[in-house]
N, C-alpha and C positions, 0 to 999 in steps of 0.2 A: 514435668513441672507439677508440684503438689497443688492441692486445691487453694491453699492460702495464696501462693505465688500467682496462680492463675487468676484469682480474683483481683489481686492488686495490680495485675497487668492490664486489666480492662479499662477502657476509657469510662469516665464517670460524668454523666450529665445531670445537673441540678435544674429541674424544670419548675418554674414558678408562674402560674397564671394570675391575671387579675381576678379577684375573688367574686366572680359572677358566673352564673351557669353557662352563658354563651361564650365565655372565655375558657372555662375549665374544660369543656368537652373537646374542643380542637387541640388544646395543649396535651390532654391525655392521649389523644390519637397520635400526635407527633412523638410523644414519649414512648408509646408502644412501638412505633416504627424504629426509633433509635435502639430500643431494647432488642428488637428482632435483628438489628444490624450489629449487635454485640456490646452495647453499652450497659453499664450499671446505671440504674435510674434512681434518683431521689426526687420525688414529686412533693412539692411544698404547697400546702393549703394554709389558709388562715385558721386559727383555732376555732373561730365561729363556724366556718364552713366544714371543718373536720367533724365537728359535732353534728352538723346538719346531714352530712353524708352517712355518718353512723346511724342517725335516726331513720334515714330513708332506706338505707341498704342493709342494715343489720350490724350487730356488734363486731362481727369478724370481717366485715366487708373491706376494711383497709389494712388487713394483715399483709397484703401484698405477696411478694415472692422474695427469696433470699437476695436477688439482685434487682428487685423493683420495690422500692421502699417508700413509705409516706412519712413526712415530717410536717411540723407546723411552726408558724411564727405568729406573733400577735399583730393585729391590724391597727392597734392603738386606740380602738374604740371601746367604750364601756361594754360589759357583757349584756347580751340581749336575748330575747326568746330564741331558743335553739332551732325552732321550726320556721322562723321568720326570715325573709330576705332583708338584707340591710339597705339602708338609704345610700344610693349611689353617690350623691354629692358629699355626704359625710365621709365615705370611704376615700373619695378622691382628695379630700382635704387632709385626711389623716395619713394615708399611705406614704406620700413623699416625706412627711415629717418624722414618722415613727417606725418605718420598716427597715431602714438600712442597718441599724445596729443589731437587732435580733437576727437579721439575715446573715450578717458577717459572723455573728456568734455561731450560727448553725453551720456555716462553711468551715469554721475552725474546728467545730466538734466532728464534722465528717472527715476532716483531714487528720484527726488525732490518730497517731500511729498505733495506739492501743486497740483501736477498732480494726483488727488485722483482716477481717473479712470484708471490709469496705475499702475500695481503692480511693486514692486521693481524687478530689474533684478536679476534672480537666476542662470543663466548660460549663457555662450557664446558658440556659434557654429561657428567656423571660418574655413576658407579655409586653407588647408595645406601650402599655399603660403603666409599666412598672420599671421605669428607666433608672430608678435609684440603684438598680443592680449593676449598672455600668460602673459606678464607683466601687462596688464590691469586686467586680471583675478586675478592675485596675489594681486594687489593693492586693489581690491574690495572684495577679499575673496570669490570668486565664482569659480566653475569648468569651465574649458575651454576645449571643445571637438574639436579636429582638424579633419575636414572632408576632406579627400584626395579625390578630385573629379575625379582624373584620375584612371587608371587601377591599380589593385594590382600588376601586374607584372611590370608595369612602376614604381610604387612606390618603389618596392623592389630594382629596379635598381638604383633609386635616392639615396637610403640609402647606396649604395656602392660607390658613387662618391668619397668620401674621400679616400677610399682604392685604387681606380683607380689612384688617384693623388700620394698616398704614394708608389704605385708599379711602378711609372714612366710611366704609360700608357697614362696619360693625364696630361697636354696638349700634343697635338701631336708635334712630333719633328720638322716637317716642313709640308708645304702644299702638298708635294708629298704623304704623308700618306693618303690623301683623295682620291687619284687616283690609287695608287698601291694596293697591296693586304693586306696592314696593317689592314684595317678595318675588314678583314675576320679572324683576330686572334680570336681563341676560348677562351672564359673566362670559366674556369672549376672550379672556386672556390666560386661561388655564390650558397649557399644552396637553394634548391628548383628550380633551373634552370639547364636544360640540354642543351648542345650544343649551348649555346648562344654565339653570336659573338659580337665584338665591334660595328659593324654596326647595330646590333639589339638593342643596348642600346639607351636611350634617347639622341637626337642629340646634346645636349649642350656640349658634350665631343669633338665635332668636331671643335676644335679651337687650334691654336698654341699659343694663348695669355694667359698667366697665370693670367692676370688681366681682362679676359673676363667677362662682366657684368653678363651674364646669368649663366655661370659656377659658379661664386662666389655667386650669389644670391641663387642658389640651394644648394651649400655647406653650406651656412649660415642658410637657412631655415631648412635643414635637421638636423642641430644641435639642432634647436628648437623642431623639430618633435620628436627627440630621447629623449628629456626631458619631452615631453607631457605625461599625464597620460592616455589619451584615444584617439584612432584613429578610425574613422568611414570610411568605404569603400562602394562604390556603386557597389557591386557585390554580388554573392551568393556562399555559401561554396563549392558546387559541381563543380563549374566552375574552381576554382584555388586552389585546396586543398594543393598541395605541396608548392605553393607560400605563401599561408596563414599560413601554418605551420612555414615556414622560418621567416615570419614577426612576428608571435607570440613569436618566440624565442628571438627576440631583442626588442620587445615593450611590455609594461605591459598589455595593454588591446586593442584588435582589434575587432571591431564589424562590421560584414557584414550585410547590411540592404537593399540589392538591389535584382533585378533591381528596382530602385525607380519608374520607369514608371509603373510597374505592381503593386507596393505598393500603389501609389497614385490613380491608376485606381479604387481602391476599396473604395475610399472615396465617400460617397453619394453625389449626385448632390446638391451643395449649392453655397454660394457666392464665394467660393474659385475658382470655375471654371473660373471666370472672371479675376482672377489675373494671368497675364502671364508675360513673361520675355524676349521676343524677341527684341533685339536691332535693328533688321532689319525689314522693313515692308514686311509682307507676301502678295504675290500676290494672289488675288482670282482666282478661275478657275481651279487650279491644280486638285482638287478632282473631280470636274465635268468632266474634260477631262479624268481622269482615269476611271470614271464610264462607259465610252463608249468603254473601251478596254477589251479584253479577259483576263481571269485569267492567271497569270504567263507569260504575254507577253511583259511586259514593263521593260526596264533597267532604273533604277533611278540613276542619276549622281549628286553628290553633294560633293564638296571638303571642306565643312565647312565654318566657319565664319572668319578664319584668313589665310588660305592657299593662297599664291600668286604663279603665274607661268608666264613664258615668253609668248609672243605672239605666238612663234613657238610651244611651248608645247600645248597651247590652240588649235592651228591649227591641231596638230597631233591627239589630242583627238577627235576633231570634225570630221576629215575625217576617223578616225578609226570607230567611231560610224556610220557615213554615209555608209561606205563600208560594215559594218556588216549587213546592211539592217534590223536591229531590231528597233522596236518602242522604243522611249526613252523620258524620262522627265529629262531635264538637267537644274539644278539650277546654274546660272552664276551671281555671285555678280558683281556690277558695278566696284569694285576695285580689281577684282581677277587677273588682268594682271599688272605686275610691270611696272610702268612708261609709259604706252601706252594704247591705246584704246583696249577694248576687243571685238570690233565689229567683228562678224564672217562674212566671205565672202558671197556675194550674191549667189555665186554658191552653197555653203553649204546649205544656207537657202532654195534655190530652190529645191535642191536635197532631202531634208528631210522634206519639209513642210507638207507632207501627213502623216508622221509617227513620227514626233518629236514635242515636246513642250519645249519652252525655258521660264524660269521665273527667277526673281532675288532672290526670297526667297520663302519658302513654309512651311506649318506645317508638319515637317518631320515625327513625330510619326504617324500622320494620313496617310501620304503617304506610309510609310513602312508597315503599317498594311493593306493597301488596297490589295484586292485579285489580282489586275492586276499586281502588282509588282513581277517580277521574279528574279531580281538580283539587286545588289547595287554596283556601282563604287564609291569608297569612299577614303578619305584621312586617314582612320583608327583612327580618333579621338575617345576617349573612349565613349562619348555620342552616336556617330553614331554606333559604334561597338555594344554596349550593346542594343541599340534600334533595331538594325538589328537582334540580337539574340532573343529579345522579340517577333519579328515578324516572325522568322524562315526564314530569307532571306539570301542567300549566297552572298559573296562579291568578288569583284576585288579590291585589295588594292594598293593605291599609296600614301604611307606615305610622309608627308612634313617635319615635325619637331617634336621636343620634343619626348614624349614616343609613338608617332604614329608608329615609327619603331618597337618598342617592341610589340605593339598591333598587328601589321601586322604579325610579326613573329609567335606570338601565334595563330592568326587566321588561318594561313596557315599550321603550323606544329603541333600544340598541339590540336587545336579544330577541324581542318579539314573543316573549313567553308569559307576559302578564298584562292585566288590565287594572288600572288604578280606580279605587273607590274614594269618593270625596271624604275628607276628614270629618265633615258634618254629616255623618252617615244617616241615610234615610232608608226605610224598609223597601220602598219601591225600587230604589237603585240596587239594593242588595238582591232583591228578587230578579231584576232584569239581568244583572251581571252573572248571577249563578246560572240562570237559564242559558245565557249566551256561552258561558264557560263549558257547560255540559252538553248542549245541543246545537249551538249556533255555528255559523260559518267561521266567525272569528275564533271560537273555541277550537275548531278543527285545525285552523292554521297554527294556533298557538301550540296545540298538541304535536303537530308535525315538527315545528321548530324545537320544541322541548326534547323530542326524541333525537333530533339531529345533534343538539348540544350534548345529550347523554352519550351518544356514540363518540363524539369528540373527547369528552371527559374520559371515557373508557380507553380510548386510544392513547391519551396522555399518560395514563397510569399503567399501561401494559409494559412488559419488558421492552426496553428500548424507546419508550415514550418519553415525552419532554419532562414530565414530572419525575419519573424514575431517574432520568439522567441528571436532573437538577438536584435530586436528593444525593446521588453519588458525588456530585460536585461539592455540595454543602459539606459532606463528610470529609472529602479529600482536600478541599481548599481551605476549610475553616476548622471543623471540629476535631479532626484527627491530625492536624498539622502540628508537627513537633517544633 
């Protein structure tokens, strides 16, 4: 078979993530897995994020490989600062209205027989928040797999949003519900979840407006999800058995193929290693600095790619860390403080200069795997949570929005690997929890459980493990089905 015929015989997956960092990273990992299994890959970013990636990674960073290519579509929003993150509600309002046509045009272009080195598109892998792709898949007569990049427990909560509305629990009656004990209301009717409270559900329910953009976006996307034939999750069976059973009862096919970090670590060193997805520039030096530290001595602090806080909250975290006297690596994005400078006080910098390192971004997976890391102060995003599990690192959780609250609840009460910090953060509490995390009995218990979960994650991703078997099933039952 000549090279052209060999290329055209390959299955061709078009992968399209929701245009935010926490969604792009796992989608790229899944795309790499499929490429390793023999797929031609077209990875679709928005034009805005394509520019951001080029800015952060360099002008040749998205050249890809002959059979791993990058394409773009418009998100429908006006052009904005190429270095800036976009407003999530604006994206959620624009994407369902504006992305279907350019996406269909892209599929037609890829199927153009004149592009003889590109095989016809055989399947779509789309983010669970990009369900417009279901219409495109129907038009082109190909399967569309929805990859829900958040946690299984968060996903299960989203599937119950419509019932929360029907039961009159959402929207909230008035703003007082945010500050009185209303959010402590126990929800006892979600199968697979015990003792879950309203405050533990994804935060988009915390609105008094029935026309809230995010609430309605999720309600509409879940309608699409429930019509989908196949759902993929970045988790492993042993981690969320009851939740997965509940999801399997309402969805036709659910495949757990994670943790994707451990799955992709098994891909032999090849050209894929150079394909990365960080929208923010990583600062060099973090790993070298950690190399000089003792095992389990460093607190890693990172609130993710979208969390914002007030200057006062930043100050409380800073002095809590300083007063703990622990060594720390703190990632502070330039835009983490709302409408103000995030410059830390000279007194804090002076106090911690011998034991603290500040950076604007870092290679998080490498950092968490480093033996110097003893604990993680996190926003409880799913990528951060599952990466911490893969590294056996216990957490202090300060959830900001979306299903981070659900992840926090499960980390602290179900998995035993986290401690929650109050949303109204105070330096004394930060100091106390950091000391407990690094030196206390609770911290030791959490470390042991984190290592136990790490072992189970590794077992799931080994040859013959549940996630490897589920990936095989996904290919044979859906993606390669003729």
